[in-house]
C-alpha positions in Angstrom: 20.6 41.6 -16.8 24.2 41.0 -16.4 24.7 44.6 -15.8 22.1 44.2 -12.1 24.3 41.1 -11.1 27.7 42.6 -11.7 26.1 46.5 -10.1 25.6 43.9 -7.1 28.5 41.7 -6.7 30.5 45.2 -6.7 28.0 46.1 -4.3 28.5 43.2 -1.9 31.9 43.7 -2.1 32.4 47.2 -1.3 30.1 47.0 1.9 32.2 45.7 4.3 34.5 48.3 3.4 32.2 51.0 3.6 30.9 49.4 7.2 34.5 49.6 7.9 34.8 53.3 8.3 31.1 53.3 10.7 32.3 50.2 12.9 35.0 51.7 15.0 33.0 54.6 16.2 29.5 53.7 17.7 28.5 57.2 17.2 27.9 56.5 13.5 26.0 53.3 15.1 22.8 53.9 16.3 20.5 51.6 18.7 21.4 48.5 20.1 24.0 48.2 17.4 25.9 51.6 19.4 26.1 49.4 22.2 27.1 45.9 21.4 30.1 48.2 19.5 30.8 50.2 22.1 31.5 47.2 24.1 33.3 45.4 21.4 35.8 49.0 21.3 36.0 48.8 24.9 37.4 45.0 25.3 39.8 45.4 22.4 41.3 48.6 23.6 41.3 47.0 26.8 42.8 43.8 25.7 45.3 45.5 23.2 46.7 47.9 26.1 47.6 45.2 28.0 48.5 42.9 25.5 51.0 45.7 24.5 52.2 46.2 28.5 53.2 42.1 28.8 56.5 41.6 27.5 56.8 39.5 24.6 58.5 36.2 26.8 55.2 36.1 28.9 53.3 35.3 26.1 53.6 31.9 26.6 53.5 32.1 30.3 50.5 30.3 31.8 49.5 29.6 35.2 49.2 25.9 35.1 49.2 22.7 32.6 46.7 22.9 30.1 45.6 25.9 31.3 45.9 28.6 27.5 49.0 31.0 27.7 48.6 34.5 27.3 48.9 34.4 24.0 46.5 31.6 23.4 43.7 33.5 25.6 44.4 36.3 23.4 45.0 34.4 20.0 41.2 32.4 21.1 39.6 35.7 21.2 40.6 36.4 17.7 39.5 33.3 16.5 36.4 33.3 17.8 35.9 37.5 16.0 36.3 36.1 12.8 34.4 32.5 13.9 31.1 33.6 14.8 30.1 36.9 12.9 29.2 34.3 10.1 27.1 32.9 12.2 24.3 35.2 12.0 24.7 34.8 7.7 27.8 38.0 7.1 30.3 37.1 4.7 33.1 34.9 6.2 36.0 37.6 6.8 39.2 37.0 4.5 41.6 36.8 7.6 42.8 33.3 8.0 42.5 31.4 11.3 44.5 28.3 11.1 42.7 25.6 13.3 46.0 25.5 15.8 46.6 29.1 15.9 46.7 29.1 19.4 49.6 26.5 19.2 51.3 28.5 15.9 50.4 32.4 16.4 52.8 33.3 19.6 55.2 35.9 18.6 53.8 39.4 20.4 53.2 41.0 17.2 51.1 38.3 15.2 48.9 37.7 18.5 48.6 41.4 18.6 47.7 42.1 14.5 45.9 39.1 14.8 43.6 40.5 17.4 43.5 44.0 15.6 41.9 42.7 12.8 39.6 40.1 14.2 38.0 43.3 16.2 37.7 44.9 12.9 36.0 42.1 11.4 33.6 41.6 14.3 32.4 45.0 14.1 32.4 46.0 10.4 30.1 42.0 10.3 27.7 44.1 12.5 28.0 47.1 10.9 27.1 45.3 8.0 24.0 43.4 8.7 20.9 45.5 7.8 19.1 46.2 11.5 15.3 45.1 10.1 17.7 41.7 10.2 19.4 42.0 13.6 16.2 40.2 15.1 16.4 37.5 12.9 16.5 33.8 13.9 20.4 32.1 14.0 21.9 29.2 15.2 24.8 29.8 17.9 26.5 26.8 18.5 23.7 24.6 18.5 21.3 27.0 20.5 18.8 28.9 18.7 19.6 33.1 19.4 18.7 36.0 17.2 21.5 37.4 15.5 21.5 40.6 17.8 21.7 37.7 20.9 24.9 36.8 18.8 26.7 39.8 18.5 25.8 40.5 22.5 27.8 37.0 22.6 30.6 38.3 20.8 31.5 41.3 23.1 30.7 39.3 26.4 33.6 36.3 25.5 35.9 39.4 24.7 35.2 40.8 28.0 35.0 37.2 29.8 38.7 36.8 28.3 39.7 40.7 29.6 39.1 39.6 32.9 41.1 36.4 32.6 44.2 38.1 31.3 44.0 40.9 33.6 44.2 37.9 36.4 47.3 36.5 33.6 48.8 40.1 34.4 48.5 40.8 37.5 49.8 36.8 38.3 53.1 38.1 36.5 53.1 41.1 38.6 52.2 43.1 35.4 49.4 46.4 36.6 46.4 46.9 33.7 47.9 50.1 31.9 44.5 51.9 31.6 
């Protein structure tokens, strides 16, 4: 029995790293997972390219008082990429996103690093969830939803803030680089 427990624990520890290789490539996913991975990859690619195109001194820029800055928007996306997948029952990330991350993770390098790691975790989490569980019920901020729906909402969230980030860039005379 102890050996079985050891094997199960080892498998649970290895599963996220095994899925990580699949997560970045939608060709390794099937069905709705393939579609969601494609959308997460697109949001990550464009947000990262845009973040790289925005000068570091503009990361604190905000369009008005009380509105998120460039870095705050990107850190918000990263924080939700880490916070939302566990709503589906997948293990929590080892990525630590402090509650005040939007105010404390502000350097260009740190923001892009957190964004990159958070997207990897989000995709890895979805790939680790068995297909048979995607239709299972879960709670999404008080709204009953399928686990599939939660991952779709996560992809939509990334694109929502991509649009916001494009507007921020254009307000600063920065053309999206794609």
